C-alpha angles and dihedrals in degrees: 000000000000089000090054093048091048089052090052091048095049100040113122108243134181111255120245109271095024111146144167119220111212124198128175121199127189130176088257105031133035107195124211116261112262122204123220122192112224106207116100134218124292096265098052091039104049112012102050110076128214102357109105117240114265132200129180118214117177095342094310119111117217124198128204116253128217091258137030094250096077148018131201131240110225113247091230091062095052128104141171092265096064124108130184113205090339095310122107119241111261111235101349118222090020096105143338113292122224117236112192130208111290092006118131132224114207127194119190114210137189116294099023092297115146133192120204127196120186121188113216132181112199 
């Protein structure tokens, strides 16, 4: 029982108010930014020990970090067209990549389309 309680206590969780702002831009249309809250429901958040909270936004899986100041981009969601703050991801799919507060993840697509994800902690 102590092992279970320790796992619940140490589990990485998204902080209250944590969100990802998603924007998709194409040459013809620029959509309004949409905000997605990251914290999960009660069961996933408090009853499952050890495994970090996860949330999928626009096909990208985000994992909770050890602190509120950052989240991680799951290694299985990464590709060669991803840039964090203008810098390409070094060795995509090798490890989870850290996305800090107010940093932007940009994904360039086909035909000059671009997706932008910005992590915010309110």
